[in-house]
N, C-alpha and C positions, 0 to 999 in steps of 0.2 A: 387668720391673723398670725403673726409671729409669736411663737412661744419658746421658752427655754426650759421646759419641764424635763427633768431627768426621767428616763424610762428604763429602769434596770432590766426589765423583762422583755424589752422589745427584741424581736429576732433580728439577726444580722441582715444587712442588705443582701446578704447571703454569706454564710460562713465562708464559702470558698472564695468569694470575691474579696473579703477582707484578707484572708490568708494569702490571696493572690496579690493584693495590693500592697501589705506589711511585710509590713506584716503584711503594707502597703499599701508598701507597701503594704503594711502589715497588717491590720488588725483585724481576717476572719470570714469569707462570703461567697453567689450561685454558680451555676454551670459556666465553666470557662468557655465562652463563645468568642473565639478569636474573630475580631471584627473584620470580616472580609468585605463588608459593605463600605462604599465610599463615604468619606466624611463630607462630601459636597453638599452644600445647602445654599441658603440665601447669603449673598455677600454684598458688601459695599453699600448697604442701606443707610438712611439717616438714623442716627442713634435715637433721636427723640421719637421716632415713629414706631419703635419696637416694643412689643409686649412679649417678653421671653419667659418660657418655662424651662427650668434647668433640672435635668434628671441625671442622677449618678452620685458619685462620691463627694460632691461639693465643690470641686475645682471650677466648674463652669459658673456656678452661682457666685463664687468668690471673684472670679475674673469679671463677671458682669457688674458686680457691685463696685469693684475697684475702678472700672471704666465709666462709672456713673450711669449705668443702665441696670438698676436693680431688678431682679426677676419678679414677676407677678406670682410665680409658683416655683417651688423647688422641692427636691427630695428631702425628707426628714433624715436626720443623722442617726448614727448608731449609739444607743444608750443616752445620747444628748440630742434632743430634737433639733436644736439650732446650736451649732458650735460657738464657743465664746468669741472667736475672732470674727465670725460671720455676724453674730448678733451685735457686736460693737460697731462694725462697719455699717450695718443697716440703720443704726441709730433710731430704732423705733418704727421704721417704715413697715407697713403691713405686707406680709407675704404668705401665701397659702402653702402649708406643708403637705406634701404628697407622700403617702406610704408606698414605696416601690420595692418592698421586700419580696412580695409574691407577684410582682409584675407591675406594669404601669396602669394606674386608674384612668383609662382612656376618657371616660365621660367627664371626669373632673378636670382633666387637662383641657378638653374641648370647651368646658364651661368658662375657662379663664380667657378664651378668645385670643390665644397667642398668635403673634405674627412670626415667631421663630421658636423652635424647640432645640435647646442645646443639650447634647448627650454625649460629649466626647469621652466620658469615662464610664458610660453605661454599656458594658460588654454583653448584655442580654438584649441588645436593641433589635437584632435581626427579626425575631418572631413578631415584634410589634411595630416595626418600622413602617410598613405599608399603611397601617391604621393611623399612625401619627402623621404621616405625610398627607393624609386626607384633611388634617386639621391645619397644619402649617409646615413650611420647609423645616427639615431636620438636619442638623450637623451632628454626625455620630463619630465613633472612634475611627481614626484614619489608618490604624494599624493594629497589630496584635497587642495583647496585654503587655504593658510596660515597654512598648517600643516607641511610644510617643512621649516626649518629656513634658513637664508642666509648662515649660517655656513655649513649646510648639503649640500645645492646646490653647494656651492663653492667647497667642497671636491669632489662631484660627477663629476663636470666639470674637476677638477684636475685629477681624476682617468681616465677620458675619453681621456685626452691628455698625459697620462703618467707622470703626475706631482702631484701625490697625496700627497707626503710628503711635497712638497713646498706649496701646497694648505693649508695643516694643519698649516704650519708655518705662512702663510699670515693671516689666520683666527686668530691665536693666537696673532699676532701683532695688528690686528684691535681690538680684544677684550681688549688688554691692553690700547689702546687709550680710549675706553669707560670706563674701570675701573679707569684709571688715572683721567678722567674728573669727574667721580663720587666722587672720593676721594678729588679732589680739590674744590668741591662744596657741602659741608655738608648741606648747607641751602636748597638744593633741596630735601633732603631725606624725603620721606613720603608725600610730597606735591602733591596735586591732579591736574590733567589736563583733558581737553577735547580737541578733535581734529576732525576737519571735513572740507570738501571742500565747497566753495561757488562758484557756477557756475550760471551765469545769466540765468534766465528763467527756472531753474530746481529746483527740490525739495532740501531742506536742509537735510543733513545727518550728523551723528556723529559716530565715532568709538565706538562700545559698547562691544567689546570683548578684554580681556586682552591678548589673543593669537594672535591678529592682529599684523602684523610685526611692524607697527609704535608704537603701544602700548608696544610691547616687547622691542623695542629699548629705548623708553623713560623710561620704567621701569628699564632697565639696568643702566640708569643714576641716578636712585634713586627715580623717581616720581612714582605715581600710578594713574591709570585711575579712574576718579571720580565714586564712587559707584552708583550715581544716573543714569548714562548712562548705566552702566552694567546691570541694571534691565530692560532696554527698549527692546522690542521685535525686532528681525531682520526684516528688510524690504525687504525680498527676496534676499538680498545680504549678503554673509557671513561677519559677524563682523560689519554690518552697521545697524543703526536704523534711521528711518525717523523722522525729527523734523519739525513740522509746525511752521509758523511764530509766532503763539500765544504761542508756547512752547519754545521760545528761551531761557527762563530762565533755561532750562535744560543744556544749555551750561556752566552754571556757575561752576567755579572751581578755585583753587588757580592760575592756569594759563589757559587761554582760547586761544587755537591755531586754527586759521581759515586760510585755504589756499584759496587765491583768484586767479581765473583763467579767469577773464573777463576784466582785465586791470584796470587802476587807476580810470577811471570815474565810472565804475561799482562798484568798491570797495567803493568809496566815497558815491555813492547812497545807497548802502547797509548799510553803517555805519551811515547814517542820520536817519534811522528808529528809531522811539521812542522806540519800543519794544526791539530793540537791545541795544540802549543806556541805557536802564533801567536794563540790566543784571549787577548784582553786580561786576563781574570781570571787566567789561568795565568801570564802574564808578570809581573803585579804581585804574585803570591803569594796570590791569593784563591781558589785551587782547594783544595777539601777532599776528598781521597779517603776513602771510607767502607769500613770492613770489613763483612762480611755481617751481623754481629750488630747493629751500630748502624743499618745500612740497614734491616733488618727492623723494628727498633724504631720508626724514623721512618715506615716504610711502612705498618705495621699497628699503630697505637697501641692500647695496652691499659692497664688500671689498674696493672699491674706494670712494663711496659716504658717508660712515659712518664718516670717519675723517672730511670730508667737513661739514656734518650735525652737528657734535659735535662742530666744530669751530664756525659755524654760529649761532647755537641756544644758545650757552652758554651766551653771553652777553644779549640776549633777555630774557632768563629765569631769569638771575640775576636781570634785571630791573623789570620784572613782579612780582617776588617773594620778592622784597625788602620790 
């Protein structure tokens, strides 16, 4: 059954996947397995005949719900088992939550009797793909990390459940939400941002690639990733650069977005650091601390969470850029 229980101590779908996604994608997670496997799977079926299990960062589950084909099972979220935008769209429909932090629970997936397994954002698919394909056709990542947009993956999911045209309409509707927000906030245009996760006891990272999903979404709103971070080398994670405590000045931009995943006490401790307080963006009030839900929405854009992210980030950006 669907739950919305907060799980502060739940491990990341993999710390490196979050970091890869944020924070993406930002927010923290496992081994970067560039999906060399084809995304091909079942296509063109009748929507009503599908029992779909969605594995990954939530975009597939959101696409399915938006298309009127809610999944019978889906990966639980990070710190929040079911994200607020997903829970609202489900409207109380039951769905089994699957822990995929340490791998896919094959037997539980099989017990759901799926006719399709959607995993377009599950970049650890290769080791378990053959087992899953014994259960049902699988649509997996079609490209390397952050090379497929949320628009493309949404349409692929739509094609797999026989609702490609509807998927394109949903994508167009969400793109209009972004375009309308951009038009309504001319003061955002050309302003720079940096974006990274803060996880207690772990290294600091910042998004350093304009092709990162989070950077692409914020850019669509009119902002631009700060040039200083785009020149930083990758830290073994696609679109991520490591930043030492002494280098926190690199976070400086017109708007500094940091996603905090350790709770209020850990955030307060981080913000007390002199080196952090000395960052110009912090001193002038342009620092935006993000809660986990908003960080995930920015890091892993989907047709359901983009409207949520735009609504929540707008007043924060307005204050930071005033």
